[in-house]
ZAGU-827090 format. One record per residue: residue in one letter; x, y, z of N, C-alpha, C, O in turn. Coordinates in nm, 3 decimals. Layout:
N
  res      n_X      n_Y      n_Z     ca_X     ca_Y     ca_Z      c_X      c_Y      c_Z      o_X      o_Y      o_Z
    A        X        Y        Z        X        Y        Z        X        Y        Z        X        Y        Z
...
//
This chain:
206
  res      n_X      n_Y      n_Z     ca_X     ca_Y     ca_Z      c_X      c_Y      c_Z      o_X      o_Y      o_Z
    M   12.969   16.820    4.185   12.943   16.856    4.047   13.042   16.964    4.003   13.066   17.061    4.075
    Q   13.098   16.945    3.886   13.192   17.042    3.832   13.142   17.094    3.698   13.074   17.024    3.623
    I   13.176   17.220    3.671   13.140   17.281    3.544   13.261   17.357    3.491   13.336   17.418    3.567
    E   13.278   17.352    3.360   13.392   17.418    3.299   13.374   17.570    3.298   13.262   17.621    3.286
    V   13.485   17.639    3.311   13.486   17.785    3.300   13.566   17.820    3.174   13.678   17.774    3.156
    V   13.505   17.902    3.087   13.568   17.938    2.961   13.591   18.088    2.957   13.537   18.163    3.038
    N   13.671   18.130    2.860   13.692   18.273    2.840   13.600   18.324    2.729   13.513   18.250    2.683
    A   13.619   18.447    2.687   13.532   18.506    2.586   13.544   18.437    2.451   13.454   18.449    2.368
    R   13.654   18.365    2.428   13.674   18.292    2.302   13.632   18.145    2.314   13.664   18.063    2.227
    N   13.561   18.114    2.421   13.509   17.979    2.446   13.621   17.877    2.462   13.607   17.761    2.422
    E   13.732   17.920    2.521   13.843   17.832    2.552   13.843   17.801    2.702   13.828   17.891    2.784
    K   13.859   17.674    2.736   13.856   17.635    2.876   13.974   17.695    2.952   14.089   17.682    2.911
    V   13.943   17.760    3.062   14.046   17.822    3.144   14.046   17.767    3.287   14.130   17.806    3.368
    G   13.952   17.679    3.317   13.947   17.623    3.451   13.815   17.552    3.474   13.740   17.526    3.379
    S   13.786   17.522    3.597   13.663   17.455    3.635   13.615   17.510    3.769   13.689   17.574    3.842
    L   13.488   17.484    3.797   13.427   17.537    3.919   13.346   17.427    3.984   13.270   17.356    3.918
    D   13.363   17.412    4.115   13.286   17.314    4.190   13.152   17.373    4.229   13.145   17.482    4.287
    L   13.045   17.300    4.198   12.910   17.341    4.235   12.857   17.250    4.344   12.879   17.129    4.341
    R   12.789   17.309    4.439   12.735   17.230    4.550   12.615   17.149    4.503   12.526   17.199    4.436
    D   12.616   17.022    4.540   12.506   16.934    4.501   12.376   16.974    4.569   12.268   16.956    4.512
    E   12.385   17.028    4.691   12.261   17.066    4.760   12.197   17.189    4.697   12.081   17.218    4.725
    V   12.272   17.261    4.614   12.217   17.380    4.548   12.174   17.349    4.405   12.063   17.381    4.365
    F   12.263   17.286    4.329   12.237   17.265    4.187   12.217   17.119    4.149   12.195   17.089    4.031
    G   12.224   17.030    4.243   12.211   16.890    4.208   12.086   16.824    4.261   12.071   16.702    4.251
    G   11.996   16.901    4.316   11.874   16.844    4.373   11.767   16.818    4.269   11.786   16.842    4.150
    R   11.653   16.769    4.318   11.540   16.742    4.230   11.479   16.873    4.182   11.466   16.968    4.259
    V   11.442   16.877    4.057   11.380   16.998    4.000   11.232   17.001    4.041   11.153   16.917    3.999
    K   11.198   17.098    4.122   11.060   17.111    4.170   10.984   17.205    4.076   10.989   17.327    4.090
    A   10.913   17.144    3.981   10.843   17.223    3.880   10.730   17.306    3.941   10.699   17.414    3.891
    D   10.669   17.256    4.048   10.557   17.330    4.108   10.605   17.460    4.172   10.535   17.561    4.169
    V   10.726   17.458    4.230   10.781   17.579    4.291   10.816   17.681    4.182   10.793   17.801    4.199
    I   10.872   17.633    4.072   10.901   17.723    3.960   10.772   17.787    3.909   10.769   17.906    3.881
    W   10.668   17.707    3.898   10.538   17.757    3.850   10.486   17.868    3.942   10.436   17.970    3.894
    Q   10.496   17.849    4.072   10.449   17.951    4.166   10.525   18.082    4.148   10.465   18.189    4.150
    A   10.657   18.073    4.130   10.736   18.195    4.115   10.705   18.266    3.983   10.700   18.388    3.979
    V   10.685   18.189    3.876   10.655   18.249    3.746   10.519   18.317    3.749   10.506   18.429    3.699
    V   10.420   18.253    3.806   10.286   18.313    3.815   10.290   18.440    3.900   10.225   18.539    3.867
    H   10.367   18.437    4.008   10.378   18.555    4.094   10.439   18.672    4.018   10.391   18.784    4.029
    E   10.545   18.647    3.942   10.610   18.756    3.869   10.520   18.810    3.758   10.515   18.931    3.736
    Q   10.450   18.722    3.690   10.360   18.767    3.584   10.244   18.848    3.642   10.202   18.947    3.583
    A   10.191   18.805    3.757   10.083   18.879    3.820   10.129   19.016    3.865   10.056   19.114    3.852
    S   10.251   19.025    3.917   10.303   19.153    3.965   10.329   19.250    3.850   10.326   19.371    3.870
    S   10.355   19.197    3.731   10.385   19.284    3.617   10.260   19.331    3.544   10.270   19.413    3.452
    R   10.143   19.283    3.582   10.020   19.327    3.516    9.989   19.471    3.554   10.005   19.511    3.670
    R    9.946   19.549    3.457    9.916   19.689    3.484    9.789   19.706    3.566    9.784   19.789    3.657
    G    9.688   19.629    3.535    9.563   19.639    3.609    9.490   19.770    3.587    9.421   19.818    3.677
    T    9.504   19.831    3.468    9.440   19.961    3.441    9.305   19.946    3.371    9.248   20.046    3.327
    H    9.254   19.824    3.361    9.126   19.804    3.294    9.013   19.869    3.376    9.019   19.871    3.499
    A    8.913   19.921    3.309    8.802   19.987    3.379    8.679   19.986    3.290    8.689   20.003    3.168
    T    8.564   19.967    3.351    8.436   19.977    3.281    8.348   20.079    3.352    8.365   20.105    3.471
    K    8.257   20.136    3.278    8.170   20.238    3.335    8.044   20.175    3.396    7.978   20.093    3.333
    T    8.015   20.216    3.517    7.892   20.172    3.581    7.778   20.266    3.540    7.799   20.360    3.464
    R    7.660   20.241    3.589    7.546   20.326    3.553    7.564   20.468    3.605    7.498   20.560    3.557
    A    7.652   20.487    3.702    7.678   20.622    3.752    7.777   20.698    3.664    7.787   20.820    3.675
    L    7.849   20.629    3.576    7.954   20.691    3.497    7.916   20.711    3.350    7.971   20.799    3.285
    V    7.823   20.630    3.297    7.787   20.644    3.156    7.708   20.773    3.136    7.641   20.823    3.226
    S    7.718   20.825    3.013    7.647   20.950    2.982    7.499   20.921    2.960    7.462   20.814    2.913
    G    7.417   21.015    2.994    7.272   21.000    2.977    7.197   21.067    3.091    7.252   21.090    3.199
    S    7.074   21.096    3.065    6.991   21.165    3.163    6.948   21.070    3.274    6.937   20.949    3.254
    G    6.922   21.126    3.390    6.868   21.049    3.500    6.717   21.061    3.510    6.655   21.015    3.606
    R    6.661   21.122    3.410    6.515   21.142    3.409    6.445   21.009    3.381    6.494   20.928    3.303
    K    6.331   20.988    3.444    6.252   20.867    3.421    6.187   20.877    3.282    6.116   20.974    3.255
    P    6.211   20.779    3.194    6.161   20.790    3.056    6.009   20.802    3.046    5.958   20.881    2.966
    W    5.937   20.728    3.124    5.791   20.737    3.127    5.743   20.704    3.267    5.818   20.657    3.352
    R    5.615   20.729    3.286    5.562   20.711    3.420    5.561   20.563    3.458    5.567   20.475    3.373
    Q    5.553   20.541    3.588    5.569   20.405    3.641    5.457   20.313    3.594    5.483   20.199    3.557
    K    5.334   20.359    3.593    5.219   20.272    3.564    5.133   20.331    3.452    5.136   20.451    3.424
    G    5.059   20.243    3.391    4.958   20.288    3.296    4.999   20.286    3.151    4.914   20.308    3.065
    T    5.123   20.261    3.119    5.165   20.262    2.978    5.168   20.123    2.917    5.170   20.111    2.794
    G    5.168   20.019    2.997    5.177   19.883    2.947    5.319   19.836    2.923    5.343   19.720    2.891
    R    5.413   19.927    2.939    5.553   19.890    2.920    5.618   19.861    3.055    5.564   19.892    3.161
    A    5.736   19.800    3.047    5.808   19.767    3.169    5.852   19.895    3.240    5.878   19.996    3.176
    R    5.859   19.888    3.371    5.900   20.004    3.448    6.049   20.030    3.428    6.129   19.936    3.430
    V    6.087   20.154    3.411    6.225   20.195    3.387    6.252   20.319    3.468    6.171   20.411    3.472
    G    6.369   20.322    3.535    6.403   20.437    3.616    6.486   20.540    3.542    6.470   20.660    3.563
    E    6.575   20.492    3.454    6.661   20.583    3.379    6.717   20.509    3.258    6.717   20.386    3.255
    I    6.765   20.583    3.161    6.816   20.520    3.039    6.956   20.463    3.059    7.006   20.393    2.971
    R    7.019   20.491    3.173    7.153   20.441    3.199    7.153   20.305    3.268    7.260   20.256    3.306
    N    7.037   20.243    3.286    7.032   20.116    3.357    7.097   20.006    3.274    7.092   20.013    3.151
    P    7.158   19.905    3.336    7.237   19.804    3.265    7.158   19.721    3.165    7.219   19.658    3.078
    L    7.025   19.717    3.174    6.947   19.635    3.082    6.932   19.700    2.944    6.897   19.634    2.847
    W    6.959   19.827    2.937    6.943   19.899    2.812    7.074   19.909    2.736    7.183   19.903    2.794
    R    7.061   19.925    2.604    7.177   19.947    2.519    7.246   20.077    2.560    7.179   20.177    2.586
    K    7.379   20.076    2.566    7.460   20.188    2.610    7.443   20.219    2.759    7.478   20.328    2.805
    G    7.388   20.123    2.832    7.376   20.142    2.975    7.504   20.104    3.047    7.603   20.067    2.984
    G    7.503   20.114    3.179    7.621   20.082    3.258    7.649   19.933    3.263    7.563   19.851    3.230
    T    7.771   19.898    3.303    7.813   19.758    3.315    7.804   19.716    3.461    7.844   19.789    3.551
    V    7.751   19.598    3.482    7.736   19.545    3.618    7.857   19.459    3.653    7.890   19.366    3.579
    F    7.922   19.489    3.763    8.034   19.410    3.814    8.146   19.395    3.710    8.208   19.289    3.699
    G    8.171   19.501    3.634    8.278   19.497    3.536    8.413   19.515    3.602    8.420   19.552    3.719
    P    8.522   19.489    3.529    8.657   19.504    3.586    8.688   19.648    3.621    8.649   19.740    3.549
    Q    8.757   19.667    3.730    8.797   19.799    3.776    8.948   19.797    3.803    9.005   19.690    3.824
    P    9.013   19.914    3.802    9.158   19.916    3.827    9.194   19.847    3.959    9.131   19.871    4.062
    R    9.296   19.761    3.952    9.337   19.688    4.071    9.481   19.643    4.057    9.537   19.644    3.947
    D    9.540   19.605    4.167    9.677   19.556    4.171    9.672   19.404    4.184    9.616   19.351    4.280
    Y    9.731   19.334    4.087    9.728   19.188    4.087    9.843   19.128    4.168    9.849   19.006    4.185
    G    9.934   19.209    4.216   10.049   19.157    4.289   10.010   19.100    4.425    9.911   19.139    4.485
    Y   10.091   19.007    4.469   10.072   18.947    4.602   10.208   18.905    4.655   10.305   18.896    4.580
    A   10.213   18.879    4.783   10.340   18.845    4.848   10.376   18.700    4.822   10.290   18.612    4.826
    L   10.504   18.677    4.796   10.556   18.541    4.779   10.668   18.521    4.880   10.759   18.604    4.888
    P   10.664   18.414    4.957   10.771   18.392    5.056   10.909   18.389    4.991   10.925   18.336    4.881
    K   11.007   18.445    5.060   11.143   18.449    5.005   11.198   18.310    4.983   11.272   18.287    4.886
    K   11.164   18.216    5.070   11.214   18.080    5.054   11.160   18.016    4.926   11.229   17.937    4.862
    V   11.037   18.050    4.890   10.979   17.996    4.767   11.050   18.054    4.646   11.080   17.982    4.550
    A   11.077   18.186    4.648   11.145   18.250    4.536   11.287   18.194    4.518   11.330   18.167    4.406
    R   11.358   18.176    4.629   11.493   18.120    4.620   11.489   17.974    4.575   11.573   17.931    4.495
    G   11.394   17.900    4.627   11.381   17.760    4.584   11.348   17.748    4.436   11.396   17.657    4.369
    A   11.267   17.841    4.386   11.232   17.838    4.244   11.354   17.870    4.158   11.376   17.805    4.055
    L   11.434   17.968    4.199   11.555   18.002    4.124   11.655   17.886    4.127   11.720   17.855    4.027
    R   11.666   17.823    4.243   11.755   17.707    4.256   11.709   17.593    4.164   11.791   17.529    4.099
    A   11.579   17.569    4.159   11.526   17.463    4.074   11.541   17.497    3.926   11.569   17.409    3.845
    A   11.522   17.623    3.891   11.534   17.664    3.751   11.678   17.650    3.702   11.702   17.600    3.592
    L   11.774   17.692    3.783   11.914   17.677    3.745   11.953   17.529    3.736   12.029   17.489    3.648
    S   11.901   17.448    3.828   11.930   17.304    3.823   11.876   17.242    3.695   11.940   17.157    3.635
    A   11.756   17.285    3.654   11.697   17.231    3.532   11.780   17.267    3.410   11.801   17.183    3.322
    K   11.828   17.390    3.404   11.910   17.431    3.290   12.046   17.360    3.290   12.099   17.328    3.184
    L   12.101   17.337    3.410   12.227   17.263    3.418   12.209   17.120    3.369   12.295   17.067    3.299
    Q   12.098   17.058    3.406   12.071   16.922    3.360   12.049   16.917    3.209   12.082   16.817    3.145
    D   11.994   17.024    3.153   11.974   17.029    3.008   12.102   17.061    2.932   12.108   17.047    2.810
    G   12.206   17.104    3.005   12.334   17.134    2.941   12.337   17.264    2.863   12.410   17.275    2.765
    V   12.258   17.361    2.905   12.252   17.489    2.833   12.308   17.604    2.916   12.280   17.720    2.890
    V   12.388   17.570    3.017   12.449   17.672    3.102   12.597   17.683    3.069   12.667   17.582    3.062
    T   12.644   17.804    3.049   12.785   17.831    3.023   12.838   17.928    3.127   12.774   18.030    3.156
    V   12.954   17.897    3.183   13.018   17.984    3.281   13.143   18.044    3.217   13.232   17.973    3.171
    V   13.147   18.177    3.214   13.261   18.247    3.155   13.338   18.319    3.265   13.284   18.348    3.372
    E   13.462   18.347    3.237   13.546   18.416    3.335   13.495   18.557    3.360   13.491   18.603    3.474
    A   13.456   18.626    3.252   13.406   18.763    3.265   13.333   18.801    3.138   13.358   18.746    3.030
    L   13.240   18.896    3.152   13.169   18.955    3.038   13.200   19.104    3.038   13.140   19.181    3.112
    A   13.295   19.142    2.954   13.338   19.281    2.951   13.373   19.320    2.808   13.395   19.235    2.722
    A   13.377   19.451    2.785   13.412   19.504    2.652   13.494   19.630    2.670   13.470   19.709    2.761
    D   13.592   19.648    2.582   13.676   19.768    2.587   13.603   19.891    2.535   13.632   20.003    2.576
    A   13.508   19.868    2.443   13.432   19.978    2.384   13.292   19.929    2.354   13.265   19.809    2.355
    V   13.203   20.022    2.327   13.064   19.988    2.295   13.059   19.944    2.150   13.055   20.027    2.059
    K   13.059   19.813    2.127   13.057   19.755    1.993   12.955   19.641    1.991   12.982   19.532    2.042
    T   12.839   19.666    1.933   12.734   19.565    1.929   12.776   19.446    1.844   12.748   19.331    1.879
    K   12.842   19.473    1.732   12.884   19.365    1.643   12.983   19.272    1.713   12.974   19.150    1.699
    A   13.077   19.329    1.787   13.176   19.246    1.859   13.109   19.166    1.969   13.143   19.050    1.991
    A   13.014   19.226    2.040   12.943   19.154    2.145   12.861   19.040    2.088   12.856   18.931    2.147
    A   12.797   19.063    1.973   12.718   18.957    1.910   12.808   18.841    1.867   12.769   18.725    1.881
    A   12.927   18.872    1.816   13.020   18.767    1.776   13.066   18.687    1.898   13.080   18.565    1.890
    T   13.090   18.755    2.010   13.131   18.686    2.133   13.024   18.591    2.181   13.053   18.478    2.221
    L   12.899   18.635    2.178   12.789   18.550    2.224   12.768   18.431    2.131   12.737   18.321    2.177
    R   12.786   18.452    2.002   12.774   18.338    1.909   12.883   18.236    1.937   12.859   18.115    1.930
    G   13.002   18.284    1.968   13.111   18.192    2.001   13.085   18.114    2.128   13.138   18.004    2.145
    L   13.005   18.170    2.219   12.972   18.102    2.344   12.850   18.011    2.331   12.805   17.951    2.428
    G   12.797   18.002    2.209   12.683   17.913    2.186   12.548   17.976    2.207   12.448   17.904    2.217
    A   12.542   18.108    2.213   12.414   18.175    2.233   12.335   18.175    2.104   12.385   18.216    1.999
    A   12.211   18.128    2.110   12.122   18.128    1.995   11.980   18.146    2.045   11.936   18.075    2.136
    G   11.910   18.240    1.987   11.775   18.267    2.033   11.776   18.346    2.163   11.863   18.431    2.184
    R   11.681   18.317    2.250   11.671   18.388    2.378   11.787   18.348    2.468   11.806   18.230    2.500
    T   11.864   18.447    2.509   11.983   18.422    2.591   11.979   18.511    2.714   11.950   18.630    2.705
    L   12.009   18.453    2.828   12.016   18.526    2.955   12.161   18.538    2.997   12.231   18.437    3.009
    L   12.205   18.661    3.020   12.341   18.687    3.068   12.331   18.735    3.212   12.255   18.826    3.243
    V   12.408   18.674    3.300   12.405   18.707    3.442   12.546   18.743    3.486   12.639   18.665    3.466
    D   12.560   18.860    3.546   12.689   18.904    3.596   12.670   18.964    3.735   12.561   19.012    3.768
    L   12.774   18.960    3.814   12.765   19.017    3.949   12.744   19.167    3.943   12.653   19.221    4.006
    Q   12.827   19.234    3.866   12.813   19.378    3.839   12.839   19.398    3.690   12.954   19.405    3.648
    P   12.733   19.409    3.609   12.751   19.418    3.463   12.843   19.532    3.423   12.834   19.644    3.475
    D   12.930   19.502    3.327   13.019   19.603    3.271   12.938   19.700    3.186   12.855   19.658    3.106
    D   12.961   19.831    3.204   12.882   19.932    3.134   12.895   19.920    2.983   12.795   19.924    2.911
    N   13.017   19.906    2.933   13.038   19.896    2.789   12.971   19.772    2.731   12.910   19.778    2.624
    F   12.982   19.660    2.802   12.920   19.537    2.753   12.768   19.548    2.758   12.698   19.499    2.669
    A   12.715   19.610    2.864   12.570   19.627    2.876   12.515   19.711    2.761   12.410   19.680    2.706
    L   12.586   19.818    2.725   12.543   19.901    2.613   12.558   19.828    2.481   12.484   19.855    2.386
    S   12.653   19.736    2.472   12.676   19.664    2.347   12.568   19.562    2.318   12.538   19.536    2.202
    V   12.509   19.503    2.423   12.413   19.394    2.401   12.268   19.438    2.416   12.176   19.359    2.395
    R   12.246   19.564    2.452   12.108   19.604    2.482   12.018   19.605    2.359   11.896   19.596    2.372
    N   12.077   19.616    2.239   11.996   19.617    2.117   11.991   19.481    2.049   11.930   19.468    1.943
    L   12.052   19.380    2.107   12.049   19.246    2.048   11.916   19.180    2.082   11.877   19.172    2.199
    S   11.848   19.132    1.980   11.717   19.071    2.000   11.728   18.942    2.080   11.811   18.856    2.049
    G   11.646   18.929    2.181   11.641   18.807    2.261   11.748   18.796    2.367   11.753   18.695    2.437
    V   11.834   18.898    2.383   11.944   18.893    2.480   11.909   18.983    2.599   11.873   19.100    2.581
    R   11.921   18.928    2.719   11.896   19.005    2.841   12.017   18.993    2.933   12.069   18.884    2.954
    L   12.059   19.106    2.986   12.170   19.110    3.081   12.115   19.161    3.214   12.066   19.273    3.223
    V   12.125   19.077    3.318   12.072   19.114    3.448   12.179   19.088    3.554   12.258   18.994    3.540
    P   12.182   19.169    3.659   12.274   19.140    3.770   12.227   19.019    3.849   12.109   18.985    3.847
    S   12.319   18.955    3.917   12.288   18.831    3.986   12.186   18.849    4.098   12.114   18.756    4.133
    N   12.178   18.971    4.156   12.083   18.992    4.264   11.943   19.026    4.213   11.852   19.047    4.293
    R   11.925   19.033    4.081   11.793   19.063    4.024   11.738   18.948    3.939   11.624   18.956    3.892
    V   11.815   18.844    3.920   11.769   18.735    3.834   11.659   18.656    3.903   11.663   18.637    4.025
    T   11.562   18.609    3.826   11.448   18.535    3.881   11.434   18.402    3.807   11.498   18.378    3.704
    A   11.348   18.318    3.862   11.323   18.187    3.799   11.259   18.205    3.662   11.285   18.126    3.571
    R   11.178   18.307    3.646   11.115   18.330    3.516   11.219   18.368    3.410   11.211   18.324    3.296
    D   11.317   18.450    3.450   11.424   18.487    3.357   11.498   18.363    3.309   11.528   18.350    3.190
    V   11.528   18.274    3.401   11.605   18.154    3.367   11.523   18.061    3.277   11.575   18.011    3.177
    M   11.398   18.037    3.312   11.317   17.943    3.236   11.279   17.997    3.098   11.249   17.919    3.008
    D   11.280   18.128    3.082   11.242   18.188    2.954   11.357   18.188    2.854   11.337   18.222    2.738
    A   11.477   18.151    2.897   11.594   18.156    2.811   11.629   18.017    2.759   11.612   17.917    2.828
    R   11.679   18.014    2.635   11.727   17.889    2.577   11.873   17.864    2.615   11.917   17.749    2.618
    R   11.947   17.969    2.642   12.088   17.958    2.682   12.113   18.053    2.798   12.073   18.169    2.793
    V   12.178   18.004    2.902   12.209   18.085    3.020   12.361   18.095    3.031   12.431   17.994    3.041
    I   12.411   18.218    3.030   12.554   18.243    3.040   12.579   18.324    3.166   12.528   18.435    3.180
    L   12.658   18.269    3.258   12.688   18.333    3.384   12.839   18.356    3.395   12.919   18.279    3.342
    T   12.875   18.462    3.464   13.016   18.482    3.495   13.052   18.399    3.619   12.965   18.358    3.695
    R   13.181   18.377    3.636   13.225   18.301    3.754   13.182   18.370    3.883   13.137   18.304    3.977
    A   13.196   18.504    3.888   13.158   18.577    4.009   13.009   18.566    4.035   12.968   18.556    4.151
    A   12.927   18.567    3.929   12.783   18.560    3.946   12.738   18.425    4.001   12.657   18.419    4.093
    I   12.791   18.317    3.944   12.746   18.185    3.990   12.799   18.154    4.130   12.733   18.084    4.207
    E   12.917   18.206    4.163   12.966   18.189    4.300   12.878   18.264    4.399   12.851   18.215    4.509
    R   12.835   18.382    4.362   12.747   18.459    4.450   12.611   18.391    4.463   12.555   18.385    4.573
    L   12.557   18.342    4.353   12.429   18.272    4.358   12.439   18.147    4.444   12.345   18.112    4.516
    Q   12.551   18.079    4.435   12.570   17.959    4.516   12.570   17.990    4.664   12.521   17.911    4.745
    E   12.625   18.105    4.702   12.625   18.146    4.842   12.484   18.180    4.888   12.441   18.141    4.997
    V   12.411   18.254    4.804   12.277   18.300    4.843   12.177   18.185    4.849   12.093   18.180    4.938
    L   12.187   18.092    4.754   12.089   17.986    4.744   12.121   17.865    4.830   12.041   17.771    4.838
    A   12.236   17.865    4.894   12.273   17.749    4.977   12.182   17.739    5.099   12.198   17.649    5.181
//
């Protein structure tokens, strides 16, 4: 499999051979799903909390005596059956993260990139760099490369000036190749990678 390599002006400057065992295999949607769910679970704050009968405000005094009144027996006004009482088995702070095998994460990234390649929304550029911090110039460059809507930019080592130029562009994310995930790829409508980034990913995912 071959893919064209273009420059910042979207002019073809060469081509790159991609390994079929990395980018030409069957797209395993179930593996992508596992990786996406894992990342979403790990990003949950888990700070939810409810008050039990020990935490709600109120006296611990018995409202009335146990027998002889004709009413139901009650131990305290903080019991869960009463209004403003404690919550039974309510959510408490917890960590939703769990371990995901490295082979599954790599397989998911490999499948996500293969899916985008099959859809024809992957662009490989020679480099993503800027001489100065210019958001307008960076936006024009991305438009010339076919970026529209949510766009993922992947570079081996992002250029500082270019990173500062695109950080305020809505829907644009710039991530280093060693931090990109299957969720990042699947969430983007256009994926733009540098030659160095895709070569490195090809080595890691082989």
